N, C-alpha and C positions, 0 to 999 in steps of 0.2 A: 891688297887693294891696288888699283891702278891709278898712278899719277900721270895723267895723259898730257902729252905735248899739245900745245894750243892748236896746231894745224889739224889735229885729228878730231877736234870737237866739232859740234854741229852748228856753231854760230860762226859765219865767215868773218865777223867783225872782231873776233877775239884779239886782244892786245892792241887794237888799233887806236885806243884812246891814249896811248903813250905819244902819239903824234900831236903836234900843235901847229898853228898857223905861222909858218916861217919857211918860205920857199928856199931860203939860203941853207936851211938845215935839213931839207928833205932827204938828201942822200945819207946823212949821218943817222937820221931817224930810221931809215930803212935798214941800215946795218944793225942798229940796236934791236929793231923788231925781229930780224932773222936770228940773231944770236940769242935773244931772250926766248924765242919760240923753240929753239933747239936745246936749250940748257935746262929749262924749268918745267916741271910737271904739275898739273892741277888735279887735285882730288875734289870732285863736286859732290856736295852733300845737300840735304834739304832738312829743314826744321820739322816738316809736317809729314808724318808717315801715312796719313789718311787722305792726302790730296788726290782727288779723283783724276785730275789732268796728268799728274805725275804717274799714276798707275797706268793710265791709258797710253802714255808716250814711252815709258821706260821699263815697265814691269811686266813684260810679256813672259809667258811660260807655257807649260803643257796644260791644256784644258782637258779635264776628265769627264766622261759621261756620268751623270748623276743617277740617283736611285730611280728605278722604273724608266730609265732612258731620258730623264728630264735634262734638257740642255738649253741655256739661254740663247746661244748662237754657236753652232758647230764650227763656224769658220773663223771665230775671233779668239785670239790667244791673249789679248790685252787683259789686264786685271787678273792674270792667272799666275803671276810670278811671286816674288818674295821681296819684302823690305826688311833690312837689318837695322835695328836700333843700337847705336854704338856709343859707349862712354868715351868721349874725346880725350879725357885725361888718361884713362887706362890704356887707350890705344896709342898714346904718344903723339896725338894730333895737336896738342897744345904746347909741346916742348919747344922752347926757344932755341935749343941747340941743334935741332935736326930739321926744323921747318923754317923756310924763308918767310912764310906767312902762317902762323898757327891758326887753328880754327877760331879761337876767341877774337881774333882780329880780322877774320875772313868773310864778314858779311858783305855780300855783293851789293853794290850801289846802282840802283836802276834810275836811268834818266831818259827823258824824252828827247833832250838835246845833247848831242855829243860834245864833251868838253874840248875846247880848242886852245886854251891858254897855257903858257909855260907853267911849270911846276917845280917845286924844290927838288934838287938832285935829278933833274931831267936829263942830265948828261953824265951821271955818275958812272965812271969808267968801270970800276970794279963790279958793280951790279949788272950793268948792261953788257958786259963781256961774259956774263954767265959764271962769275966767280963767287957769288954770294951763296952761302949755304946755311946761315943762321939768321934768326930774326934780329933786326936792328930797328928800334923804334924811330930813330932819326930819319929812316928811309920810308916812313909810313905813307907819305903823300905819293912818292914815286911808286911804291908797291900798289897802292890803290889805283892810281891812274893806269898802271900796266895790267894788273890782273883782275881788278874788282869792279870796274865800270862796265855796265851792260845796258843794252837798249831796254826801255821800259816794258816792251811787250814780253820780256822774259820774266817779269816780276812774279808771275804765278808760281814759279819754281821755289821761291823763298830760299835761295841758294846760299850756302856757306862754303867757302873754299879753303883748302889747305894747299900750300905751294911748297914744293921741295926741289932741290937741285938734283935732277935725275941724271944729268950728264956726269956729274961727279961720282954718283953712285953706280952709274952704268946700267941702270935698269929702271923701268917705269913701275914695276911690280914691287910693292913693299909689304912685308908681313906685319900683322898686328897680332897681339895675344888674343886667343879665342875667348878668354875671360872678359874681354872688353865688349863682347857682343851681349847685350843685356836683354834685347827683345827681338822677336821675329814676327812679322805680319804675313799672313797668307791672303792672297787675292780673292776678291769677291766671287769670281766665276767658278771657283772650286769650293765655295763656302758651304754648299749643300751636298757635297759628296762625302758621305760618312766614312767609307773605307779609306779614302784618300787622306782625310783629316787624321784618322787614327794612325795610319802609316807614317805620315809626316811628324805627328806628335812624338811617336816612339823613336823615329830616326833622330830628331832634334834632341830629345831628352838623352839619348845615348851619347851624344857628342858634347852637348851644352846643357848639362843637368840643371844649371842655375838660371837658364835663359827663360824669360816669360814668352809664351806663345799666344798670339792673338789672330783672330780671323776678322776680315772686313765684312761688315754687315750694313744694310741700308738703314739710314735714319728715317724714322716714320714721317717727319714733318719738314726736313731740310734737304737741300741738294748736297748731301755729304754722307760719309760713312761713319759708323760707330765701330769701335773695336770690341770684339767679344773674346773672352778667354776661350781657348780652343776646346776645353772640356764642355763649356756651355754650348758652343757651336755644334759640337758632336751630338750633344743631348737633343738639340733642336732639329737635327737632320731626320729625314724620313728613313725608315728601316730599309 
């Protein structure tokens, strides 16, 4: 998985809540912002694998023609990717010794008003020089203000973050044990393509034999998806 540096993420306000109203400290805050942006990587996760907006924005993939040429929209590849359900403990995402922010402390804080007040450890030299590589609970407020505050309009993502020191490890790409992948969800736009579902089921089972596989299906009465076990989805497909 990729622990991305803040400047590569799609929100231009990333990490800017570490700033606070103090003109005399603007220069020092800018230095801390640059060092932090370059030193730490953010893994962005979500709690909800069936969130339609998340599927629309992040889960693009190859859309396959369905039975008898049925296709909802030939030009739209959203809702055609995959979502992976990961056991955070098994993947090492809650480990205090390798994560600056473990997943269990990484719930994003959404606010309509940007925080502007000073905070505890706002000038912590060790942390803001990019030297921190383990979780320290006494730094929680500084960690939250730096990595976890987001504008309220992002709240639909229900994001949980894991932060690691990628400068120390010299890579943003981190391996996890494949046994920590417990579920896989296939997007709605391919949910009616029987041959595709059979192919993906067999491919996933060959690599992840204990992983549960689901397909996104319409809820009959709400603006949401239901998860169908893949064998049930295959059974419902047209021949």
